[in-house]
Legacy VTK file of the C-alpha trace (Angstrom):
# vtk DataFile Version 3.0
C-alpha trace
ASCII
DATASET POLYDATA
POINTS 304 float
-2.518 13.022 -17.709
-2.382 15.901 -15.160
0.291 18.381 -15.954
3.206 18.073 -13.439
4.735 21.192 -11.743
6.712 23.437 -13.999
10.188 22.057 -14.547
9.425 18.382 -13.917
9.642 16.059 -16.871
7.705 12.755 -16.233
10.273 10.573 -17.960
13.133 12.012 -15.879
11.030 11.754 -12.802
10.339 8.059 -13.381
13.997 7.431 -14.061
14.895 9.058 -10.792
12.307 7.101 -8.829
13.751 3.919 -10.305
17.234 4.805 -9.220
16.196 5.796 -5.706
13.984 2.700 -5.315
16.811 0.279 -6.110
19.055 2.151 -3.587
16.268 1.572 -1.017
16.117 -2.057 -2.024
19.789 -2.535 -1.109
19.175 -1.137 2.275
16.185 -3.298 2.887
17.793 -6.559 1.641
20.924 -5.871 3.663
18.979 -5.567 6.986
16.674 -8.426 5.987
19.727 -10.655 5.903
21.055 -9.197 9.114
17.744 -10.004 10.890
18.411 -13.664 10.298
21.205 -13.371 12.878
19.358 -13.424 16.321
22.248 -11.448 17.885
21.568 -8.582 15.470
17.851 -8.333 15.921
17.855 -6.104 19.010
20.251 -3.721 17.274
18.054 -3.490 14.172
14.619 -3.090 15.945
14.536 0.456 17.301
11.524 0.338 19.643
9.651 -2.126 21.844
6.158 -1.608 20.421
5.126 -5.124 19.142
2.009 -3.636 17.377
3.974 -0.929 15.490
7.658 -1.817 15.364
10.246 0.427 13.827
13.678 -0.755 12.444
16.801 0.804 11.317
15.740 -0.133 7.777
12.577 1.949 8.158
14.538 5.016 9.228
17.401 4.633 6.650
15.049 4.148 3.724
12.937 7.128 4.953
16.040 9.379 5.002
17.448 8.229 1.726
14.261 8.784 -0.324
13.474 12.171 1.239
17.161 13.307 0.872
17.409 12.217 -2.778
14.047 13.803 -3.694
14.709 17.025 -1.867
18.221 17.375 -3.342
17.092 16.681 -6.940
13.828 18.652 -6.822
14.630 21.479 -4.290
13.055 24.197 -6.405
9.763 22.301 -6.879
6.791 23.302 -4.823
5.552 19.985 -3.479
5.465 18.625 0.114
6.294 15.344 1.753
4.494 13.093 4.161
6.187 9.960 5.422
5.066 7.418 8.002
8.232 7.822 10.042
8.132 11.580 10.167
4.373 11.634 10.862
4.992 9.507 14.039
7.130 12.169 15.497
6.102 15.472 14.005
2.281 15.316 13.884
-0.449 14.984 16.478
-3.077 12.268 16.099
-5.549 14.915 14.953
-3.202 16.232 12.344
-4.144 16.564 8.681
-2.326 17.924 5.641
-3.266 19.277 2.259
-0.967 20.275 -0.626
-1.818 20.379 -4.318
1.271 18.125 -4.859
2.123 15.761 -1.975
4.590 12.873 -1.934
3.475 10.074 0.421
6.129 7.607 1.689
6.048 4.393 3.672
9.687 3.294 3.700
8.794 -0.161 4.863
5.300 -1.408 4.746
4.937 -4.772 6.437
7.567 -4.259 9.155
6.230 -7.150 11.135
6.780 -9.470 8.088
10.152 -7.907 7.587
11.181 -8.859 11.132
9.556 -12.252 10.791
11.499 -13.018 7.580
8.455 -13.846 5.413
9.650 -11.497 2.527
6.191 -9.886 2.268
7.321 -6.277 2.842
7.492 -3.316 0.480
8.314 0.321 0.062
5.573 2.602 -1.019
6.120 6.036 -2.632
3.327 8.030 -4.278
2.633 11.451 -5.714
-0.800 12.723 -4.829
-2.390 15.552 -6.839
-5.122 17.315 -5.065
-5.339 14.396 -2.539
-5.570 11.611 -5.181
-2.757 9.189 -6.064
-1.275 9.924 -9.456
2.192 8.427 -9.608
3.031 5.308 -7.606
5.967 3.107 -6.829
5.687 -0.201 -4.960
9.090 -1.962 -4.409
9.161 -5.562 -3.349
12.818 -6.272 -2.723
12.580 -9.983 -1.994
10.851 -10.523 -5.303
13.166 -8.141 -7.151
10.000 -6.257 -8.298
9.516 -2.517 -8.872
5.947 -1.739 -9.773
5.549 1.704 -11.235
2.595 3.747 -12.410
3.221 6.965 -14.353
-0.469 8.036 -14.036
-1.447 6.231 -17.218
0.018 2.795 -17.245
1.717 0.298 -14.899
4.679 -1.869 -15.394
7.103 -3.979 -13.320
10.848 -3.727 -13.581
13.564 -6.086 -12.379
17.252 -5.462 -12.077
18.066 -8.103 -14.554
15.802 -6.427 -17.107
13.325 -9.275 -17.116
9.657 -8.411 -16.677
6.762 -9.487 -14.500
3.605 -9.940 -16.499
0.149 -8.663 -15.513
-2.704 -11.042 -15.363
-5.749 -9.332 -13.968
-8.515 -12.000 -14.037
-11.574 -11.857 -16.156
-14.962 -11.076 -14.626
-15.822 -13.431 -11.785
-18.539 -14.095 -9.231
-17.340 -13.187 -5.766
-17.461 -16.804 -4.617
-15.068 -17.699 -7.482
-12.456 -15.133 -6.262
-9.215 -15.648 -4.307
-9.022 -13.349 -1.433
-5.646 -11.958 -0.249
-5.772 -10.822 3.361
-3.591 -9.755 6.218
-1.441 -12.224 8.249
-0.732 -9.836 11.091
-3.799 -7.526 11.102
-7.074 -9.312 11.409
-10.223 -9.056 13.549
-13.217 -11.324 14.322
-15.589 -9.248 12.338
-13.538 -9.439 9.098
-13.054 -13.217 9.719
-16.923 -13.471 10.078
-17.441 -11.775 6.716
-14.820 -13.823 4.892
-16.376 -17.088 6.275
-19.893 -15.887 5.124
-18.631 -14.985 1.540
-16.984 -18.389 1.092
-14.216 -17.272 -1.234
-12.705 -19.977 -3.465
-9.326 -19.463 -1.784
-7.652 -17.299 0.773
-3.972 -16.269 0.704
-2.462 -14.470 3.703
0.596 -12.026 3.406
1.910 -8.847 4.867
2.279 -5.471 3.163
-0.632 -3.968 1.331
1.702 -3.295 -1.545
2.417 -7.011 -1.801
-1.278 -7.868 -1.699
-2.096 -5.391 -4.515
0.814 -6.722 -6.550
-0.583 -10.265 -6.134
-3.931 -8.951 -7.615
-2.081 -7.392 -10.525
-0.083 -10.641 -11.194
-3.341 -12.642 -11.180
-2.429 -14.715 -8.066
-5.433 -13.173 -6.091
-8.506 -11.228 -7.060
-9.677 -9.192 -4.124
-8.394 -7.544 -0.901
-10.634 -6.396 1.975
-9.421 -4.144 4.822
-11.562 -3.524 7.853
-10.951 -1.185 10.800
-13.604 -0.793 13.454
-14.202 2.275 15.645
-11.701 2.305 18.514
-9.204 0.120 16.754
-6.114 1.076 14.802
-6.664 1.803 10.999
-4.336 1.838 7.906
-2.995 5.193 6.976
-2.589 7.245 3.740
0.905 5.865 3.254
-0.401 2.251 3.361
-2.754 2.898 0.355
-1.554 5.770 -1.885
1.142 3.896 -3.978
-0.759 0.562 -4.073
-3.858 2.495 -5.301
-1.855 4.147 -7.977
-0.598 0.955 -9.496
-3.899 -0.960 -9.088
-5.977 1.717 -10.810
-3.446 2.134 -13.710
-3.646 -1.727 -14.257
-7.497 -1.751 -14.593
-8.344 -2.643 -11.033
-10.309 -0.561 -8.498
-10.183 0.417 -4.849
-12.951 2.173 -2.852
-14.924 2.054 0.371
-17.882 -0.223 0.679
-20.100 2.388 -0.894
-17.940 2.335 -4.064
-16.641 5.794 -3.204
-13.055 6.844 -3.791
-10.591 6.723 -0.853
-10.223 10.268 0.615
-6.666 11.288 1.542
-5.362 14.006 3.811
-8.054 13.556 6.519
-7.454 13.878 10.163
-4.876 11.427 11.464
-4.209 10.340 7.858
-6.446 7.424 8.565
-8.265 5.129 6.093
-11.054 3.751 8.172
-13.999 1.432 7.600
-14.219 -1.218 5.035
-12.057 -0.972 1.918
-12.388 -3.105 -1.116
-9.576 -3.610 -3.736
-10.480 -5.667 -6.683
-9.009 -6.784 -9.968
-11.662 -5.356 -12.402
-13.119 -1.957 -12.174
-16.021 -3.115 -14.471
-17.426 -5.332 -11.766
-16.101 -3.559 -8.697
-19.465 -1.791 -7.931
-21.238 -5.206 -8.060
-18.752 -6.718 -5.722
-19.230 -3.929 -3.188
-23.015 -4.455 -3.413
-22.582 -8.184 -2.888
-20.394 -7.668 0.226
-22.830 -5.092 1.691
-25.723 -7.411 1.167
-23.959 -10.264 3.091
-23.064 -7.913 5.946
-26.660 -6.697 6.239
-28.241 -10.136 5.865
-25.877 -11.772 8.365
-25.806 -8.789 10.758
-22.020 -9.133 10.900
-21.021 -5.578 12.056
-24.011 -3.321 11.963
-21.930 -0.589 13.579
-20.725 0.294 10.044
-24.247 1.306 9.012
-25.241 3.167 12.168
LINES 1 305
304 0 1 2 3 4 5 6 7 8 9 10 11 12 13 14 15 16 17 18 19 20 21 22 23 24 25 26 27 28 29 30 31 32 33 34 35 36 37 38 39 40 41 42 43 44 45 46 47 48 49 50 51 52 53 54 55 56 57 58 59 60 61 62 63 64 65 66 67 68 69 70 71 72 73 74 75 76 77 78 79 80 81 82 83 84 85 86 87 88 89 90 91 92 93 94 95 96 97 98 99 100 101 102 103 104 105 106 107 108 109 110 111 112 113 114 115 116 117 118 119 120 121 122 123 124 125 126 127 128 129 130 131 132 133 134 135 136 137 138 139 140 141 142 143 144 145 146 147 148 149 150 151 152 153 154 155 156 157 158 159 160 161 162 163 164 165 166 167 168 169 170 171 172 173 174 175 176 177 178 179 180 181 182 183 184 185 186 187 188 189 190 191 192 193 194 195 196 197 198 199 200 201 202 203 204 205 206 207 208 209 210 211 212 213 214 215 216 217 218 219 220 221 222 223 224 225 226 227 228 229 230 231 232 233 234 235 236 237 238 239 240 241 242 243 244 245 246 247 248 249 250 251 252 253 254 255 256 257 258 259 260 261 262 263 264 265 266 267 268 269 270 271 272 273 274 275 276 277 278 279 280 281 282 283 284 285 286 287 288 289 290 291 292 293 294 295 296 297 298 299 300 301 302 303
């Protein structure tokens, strides 16, 4: 375990993260209920960008988490990067590096939040030297708080019950269940999925929700694809989900089986990203996917 900054106790930090996360859950659940009233929707949605909507819930959770952390840990030398602040305070070519960096997505899956599917989450992760170490994925509608302390992962509920982990045993890729995006898809990814012929495909919103479904054993693999010129997921989409998946025994890399790189220009996670339920077979899975891409000539631009 990496040694935390002087003055920070891991157990106290985790306790604080749990308290702050359940406060955030109250906010998200409140606005989720309010959105069911069509008259309230225009008051809750703060912009007219259908591709990247922002709600009052995004902003209030963002302010809550940053305020709580900065009050409690004002003397600690770590920085903060949040999706909402990055939209307004950084240029598209911005990058950031800090030995210790908290990365926050106050509401991952905003479209699903507005649509009322329940597949939304809060992500909060502590990166050490640009790699996720501690991670929290809060899924309010399931009353689940997934936490990684850098070594292990567990799920807490407010009623003190637990959610078991059930990462599947080693499988061939065609025996796997794929979890994929409901609102963010492209034809190239659809072509790849069709060629692989997964046993089953599940569609849902937030990346945090997808990764939690892998840890629960409901799915086995998630594939993200962004092509040049198109929008791409960001550091705040992946940092906390990566932390909990790795601690559970899963793996997440690019197609070349290389770790994700955080803190790059624009905070983007481009290309093809694979998250799987078993690090022992992850490299083999990446190779199988790459072979199918090359054989079927699905999107050769990735190899140019």
